[in-house]
C-alpha positions in Angstrom: -56.6 -36.2 -3.8 -58.5 -35.2 0.1 -56.5 -32.0 0.0 -57.9 -31.3 -3.2 -62.1 -32.5 -2.4 -61.7 -30.2 0.5 -60.0 -27.2 -0.8 -62.7 -27.5 -3.8 -65.6 -27.6 -1.2 -64.5 -25.3 0.7 -64.2 -22.6 -2.3 -67.5 -23.4 -2.7 -68.2 -22.8 0.5 -66.6 -19.4 0.5 -68.7 -18.3 -2.9 -71.9 -18.8 -0.8 -70.9 -16.2 2.2 -70.7 -12.4 2.5 -67.6 -10.9 2.0 -66.6 -9.6 5.1 -67.9 -12.4 7.2 -64.6 -14.4 4.5 -62.3 -11.4 5.1 -62.1 -10.7 8.6 -61.4 -15.2 9.2 -59.8 -15.7 6.7 -57.3 -13.1 8.1 -57.2 -14.3 11.0 -56.1 -17.9 9.7 -53.5 -16.4 7.3 -51.7 -15.1 10.5 -52.0 -18.4 12.3 -50.7 -19.9 9.1 -48.0 -17.6 8.6 -46.6 -17.7 12.3 -48.1 -20.7 13.8 -47.6 -20.4 17.5 -49.3 -20.9 20.7 -50.3 -17.4 21.0 -51.7 -17.5 17.4 -53.6 -20.2 18.0 -55.1 -19.0 21.1 -55.9 -15.3 19.0 -57.5 -17.4 16.5 -59.5 -19.8 18.3 -61.0 -16.7 20.5 -61.8 -14.8 17.6 -65.5 -14.9 17.1 -65.7 -14.4 13.3 -63.3 -17.6 12.6 -65.5 -19.5 15.1 -68.6 -18.8 13.5 -67.1 -19.2 9.9 -66.2 -23.3 11.5 -69.8 -23.3 12.3 -71.1 -22.4 9.1 -68.8 -24.4 7.2 -69.8 -27.7 9.5 -73.7 -27.1 8.7 -72.6 -26.7 5.5 -70.6 -29.6 5.0 -73.7 -31.5 6.7 -76.2 -29.8 4.4 -74.2 -31.3 1.5 -74.1 -35.0 3.0 -77.6 -34.7 3.3 -78.0 -34.6 -0.8 -78.4 -30.3 -1.2 -76.1 -29.9 -3.8 -76.5 -33.3 -5.5 -75.5 -36.6 -5.5 -72.0 -36.3 -7.0 -71.1 -33.9 -4.3 -72.2 -36.1 -1.6 -70.4 -38.8 -2.8 -67.4 -37.1 -3.0 -68.1 -36.1 0.5 -68.8 -39.6 1.8 -65.5 -40.1 0.5 -63.6 -37.5 2.2 -65.0 -38.8 5.2 -63.8 -42.5 4.7 -60.0 -41.0 4.2 -60.1 -38.7 7.6 -61.5 -42.0 9.6 -58.3 -44.3 8.1 -56.4 -41.2 8.8 -57.5 -40.6 12.0 -56.9 -44.5 13.1 -53.4 -44.1 11.3 -52.9 -41.0 13.7 -53.9 -42.9 16.6 -51.4 -46.0 16.3 -49.1 -43.6 15.5 -49.6 -40.8 18.7 -50.6 -43.9 21.0 -54.1 -42.3 21.3 -56.4 -45.1 23.3 -59.7 -43.0 23.1 -58.9 -42.2 19.4 -57.9 -45.5 18.8 -61.2 -46.8 19.6 -63.4 -44.2 18.2 -62.2 -44.5 14.9 -62.5 -48.8 14.8 -66.5 -48.1 15.7 -66.0 -45.9 12.7 -64.2 -48.0 10.3 -66.6 -51.1 10.5 -69.2 -49.9 8.2 -66.1 -49.5 5.8 -65.6 -53.0 6.6 -68.4 -54.1 6.0 -69.1 -51.7 2.7 -65.8 -53.6 1.6 -66.4 -56.6 2.1 -63.7 -57.8 4.1 -65.8 -60.1 5.8 -63.6 -61.4 8.3 -62.5 -57.7 9.2 -66.1 -56.2 9.4 -67.2 -59.7 11.6 -64.6 -59.4 14.0 -64.2 -55.6 14.4 -67.1 -54.9 16.2 -66.2 -58.2 18.5 -63.0 -55.9 19.1 -64.9 -52.5 19.3 -66.8 -53.6 22.7 -63.8 -55.9 24.4 -62.2 -52.7 24.1 -65.4 -50.3 25.3 -65.6 -53.0 28.4 -62.1 -53.0 28.8 -62.0 -51.4 32.7 -64.8 -54.3 33.7 -63.2 -57.5 32.3 -59.9 -56.8 33.2 -59.1 -53.9 35.3 -56.2 -52.2 34.8 -55.7 -52.9 31.8 -56.6 -49.7 29.7 -54.4 -48.0 32.2 -51.3 -49.8 31.3 -52.9 -49.5 27.3 -52.9 -45.6 27.8 -49.2 -45.6 29.8 -47.4 -48.1 28.1 -48.9 -47.9 24.8 -50.8 -50.5 22.1 -48.2 -49.8 19.4 -45.1 -51.7 18.6 -41.9 -50.2 17.5 -39.1 -52.8 16.5 -35.9 -51.5 18.0 -32.5 -53.0 16.6 -30.9 -55.9 18.4 -28.2 -53.6 19.8 -31.0 -51.6 22.0 -32.4 -55.2 22.8 -28.6 -56.4 24.4 -27.6 -52.7 26.1 -31.1 -52.6 27.7 -31.1 -56.1 29.3 -27.9 -55.8 30.6 
């Protein structure tokens, strides 16, 4: 659903741009999509036309968030933002990225309040503040979480006995 809505938004944005801007930036992005290498990523990120395209797209999305294209489009973009928040939270846990975890938790506070998950909505802001102040309250704990991880992976029992030996 998210992919479909993002595609529709991109098509709507594409129609509002001059043809020359679209052609240059899409050609550069197509090269990256066809051959996703570090070299092509650097070429794409150094491309002025591609960066201009992304900046214009961000400002277009901001206008949509403000309701310039109507309430329906604004609603579906808010839905997309919620899904992106949940996906970033999931990515942070899987990649063991503490900073992304804390940032996405902050964004999830509003989601939990609006979804009326009372206990999560009550205690998540407290947990967020504790994680933000972790270095002051528990020196070294933040470094330990960043290095050793805060996510848990279960190993088969055979691995447990091999590691103990």
